[in-house]
N, C-alpha and C positions, 0 to 999 in steps of 0.2 A: 479737542476733547470737548468743548463748548458745543459743537456738531452732535457728538454723541451722546451728552447728556440732554439735551433738545428730544433725538430723538428718541430716548428711552422714556420721557416724561411724556414725548406724547404717544408713543406705542404700546407702554406696559398698560394703560386702562383698557384698550382696543384688546389689547393680548390676553389681560384678564379674564374679559369678558367670554371670550372662546373656549379658556379652562374651565372659568363658572366655580370656583370652590365653594361657593355657599350652599348652592343647589344640589353640587356633586357630593356634600357631605352626608346629606340625608340617605345618600343611596350608599354610600358606603359604609355608613353604620350597621344598615339592614342587613347589608352583604356579608360581615363580618362581625355580626352579633352572637353566634354561637363559639367563633375562635378564643383562645385565650388570650388575655391581655397583651403578652407578648408577641404573639403573632399579629394582633391587631396593631402593634406599635410598630412593628417590623414592614407591616403591609401599608402604615402609612406613611412611614418615611421612605421608601420605594415610590409610591404614588405621587408623593411632594418631589419627589427628584425627578421623576419622568414627566412631570406637569413643569418643572422648572426648564428642561431641557425643550419641551416642545415650544415656550415661550420663549427664551432663547435662541432656537434656530430661525424662529419665525422674525424676530424681531432684527436678527442680525443678517441672516438668508435672503429673507423677504424681498426686498429692495432688488438685490440680485438676480433672483429668480422673474420677477418682473418684469426687470430691464432685457433679458435673457427670452422671454417671451412677446416682449414690446408692448405690454400692458402699463399704461398711464395710471397713476395714482387717482387720478381722477376717474377714470373707467371705472376701476376699482371700488372705489366709492359709490358711483352709480349703480353698479351691478350688484351691490350689499343692501343698499336700498331697496333697489324692485324684487330682488329674489323674495323676499318675504312677504311683499304684499302679494305677490302672484301664488303661491304656494299654499297660502294659508286658506283662502274661498275654497280652493281645491280639496285639500285636506278635510275640512269641516263637512263639505258635500258628500264626498266618500266616507267619514265616519257616519254619518247620517242614514246613508244609503248601507250602510252596514249593519247598523243598530235597526233598521227596519227591516231588513232581511231575516236577523235574526229571530225579532221580536213575532214575525209571521210565520217561522217555520218550527213548529213542535219538535222535530228531528234534530234540531241543532242546540235543544237544552240541556243544559249539564246537570 
């Protein structure tokens, strides 16, 4: 039981960042702004339930999936640390090229 509590306390903050409720709340609000209050409440319950299911499946089945594929926790941490650093500059450069192409082409203006 002690191991389960430790796993939960270690994993929950990491899984919380995957679901990211604070930023998702703003998106949810914009999507359901034109709905009735009853529909918004029902959708909010469903989103909360699905988010909880995703977090629990990742928490309880994640270690088994990693073991099945032979991935160590250290390798996963290293990959999680390296990946955003590699993608960030490429995405920024791509956005800059798109902005330059759109500004120089009058046919692309809306």
